[in-house]
Each structure stands twice: as structure tokens, then as C-alpha cells.
N, C-alpha and C positions, 0 to 999 in steps of 0.2 A: 219201808215205812213211808207213809204219806207226807208230802210237803205241805199239805193243807194245814193251816194253823188251827190249834185247838180253840173251841168256842166255849167260853165260860159265861154263865149267867150269875151275876152278883145281885141277888135279890135282897136289897137293903135300902132303907130310907134315910140313912145318915150319909149324905153326899160328901160332907166335909171330911169326916174321919176315915172314910173308906177310899178316898181319892188316891192315897199312896199305894194301896193294894192294887187298885185298877191300873195305875200308871206302871207299876212294876211288872204286872202280868203282860201288859201290852208292850212296853218299851224294852224290857230286859229279856222276856221270853218270847216275844213276837206273837202272842195269842190275841184273839179277839175277845173283848169283854163287853157284855151288855150289862150296864149298871143302872138298875132302876127297881122301883117297887110299884110302878104304875099298874093299875088294874088291867090295862090292855095286854100285859105280859101273859095272862092266863090263856088268851086266845092264841097268842104267838107260839106258845109251847106246843100247840097242836100242828103248827106249820113249820117251825124252825127247829133245827137240831143243835142242841148244846151237848158238849162232852162232859160237863161237870156243872153242878149247881152249888153255889155258896148261898145259904139262906139264913137271914137274920130271924131270930125267934120273935122279936118284938117289932112290929111294923105299925106305925100310926096310920089312921085312915086318910089323913091329909097332912102335908107338910110343904115346905118350900123346897123346890127342886134346884138343880144346878144353875138354871137360868133365872133364878130369883122369882119364879112364878109358882103359884100354888099348884100342887100336884095331888090328884086323887089316886090314892094307892089301893092295892089289894086290900079288901076287907070282906069279912063274912058276917052275916047276920047271926046274932046270938053268940058271937065269939069276941071276947075282950081283945083289945088291940095288942096287949102284951102276949097274946097267944096266936096271933095271926100267922106267923111263920110256921108254927107247929101244925096248925090246921092246914096250911098249904102243903106241908110235907105229907100229912096223912092223905089228903086228896090226891096229891101227885103220885104217891106210891100205889094208890088204888087204881091209877090209870085214868083219872077224871079228865086230865088235860091232854091225853094222847089220842091220836086218831090212827086208825089202822095203817101201819107201815109208814106213817108220816110223823114229822115233828120229833120231839124229844122223847126218847124211851123212858118209861117210868123206872127203869133199872139203872140209869146212869149214876155214877158216884155223886154223893151229896154230902156236904158238910154243913151242919147247923152251927150258926154263930150266935152266941148268947152272952149278954152281960150278967146273966143270972143262971149260969150253966147248971149249978147244983139244983136249984128249984125247978128248972125246966125238965130235969130228969125224974122228978117225983110223980107218983100217981099215974093217972090216965095218960098224961102227956109223956111220961117216961116210957110207956109202952110204945108210943108212936116213934120215938127217936132211939129206941134201944139198939137198933141195928145200924144207926147212922153214926158218923164221926161227929163229935161235938168239940168245938173250940170256944174257950171262954174269952170274951173281950175284957180288957184290951189284950191283944195277943202279940207275940213277937212275929213280925213279918217273916223272918227267916224260917221259923218253925211251921207256919201255915203254908209257906211256899213248898217246903219239903213234903208236907202231907199231900198237897195238891199234886205235886210231881209224882209222888208214889202212887196215888190213885189213878193218875193218867199214864203211869208207867213211862215217865219221861226220864 
């Protein structure tokens, strides 16, 4: 088994409430966590390898980042902000952000995080996430960690 730490992408714009999750993954499990919803992440997915993605369903186009600066987040034309994460998942699974043999595989484990998990699973959007693991916010940290470890076979 490799000694290389797992790399997790936590794609979420709620820097305050997700801080505990990031801290636990880094400090207790020794994993590397990239925590952001900034639009430059789309390009980085084609260059960097992540072992697992945690994706919030609702991502605002702009918000205040961890350094109290305004951050321009991932956003798609003609997609409401409360479905940005779902659109990201759809495009990611189609391979839009991967480059041949480089970056993050479109097949890595992915967990969708949603404050409205029931409505996110309805209709067209439900088809997008039907094969993904979904966790409703607020979640118990211990339960999410167990799922992450299971998906990464830790």
C-alpha cells in the first residue's frame, strides 16, 4: 500500500461550516484536502489527481472566501446557482475536465453534499446523481468519514 496521502477535493463554498471536515481529514487521517469552489478548480482537475471528490450541490457564483476576500466560484451559464454542483457532477462524469491520462479520472469516487438532498434527487437532476453517494447536510462527521474511508478502502 502506498504511503502517499490521499488527496480529497472538497468542492464547497461554505468555508465556515466545512472547516471541521477539512481539519479532521487533514489532521486525524493525514490526507491532503483542497477546499474551494473557485472557478480555477475546473482547469486544475485536468492537471491534478484527486482520489475522491466531495461536491456541494448548491454553490453561489460569488462569496467571501477564507481570507475574507470575494471569491469567484464555479458557475455555469443558464444553470441556477442551487444546481451548480449537480451540473459540475454531470460534466465531470462525462469527462469534460479530464485530459488523456492526466488529472483526475472521471471515475473517482464522488459524494454529493446537499442541504436539500430529497429535492436534489428529483427529476432530471436525480438522473445525474442516481449512481452517486448523497449525504444530506447537516451531517454527522463520523458517518461521512466512514463513507469516505469505505470509498477509499481505508
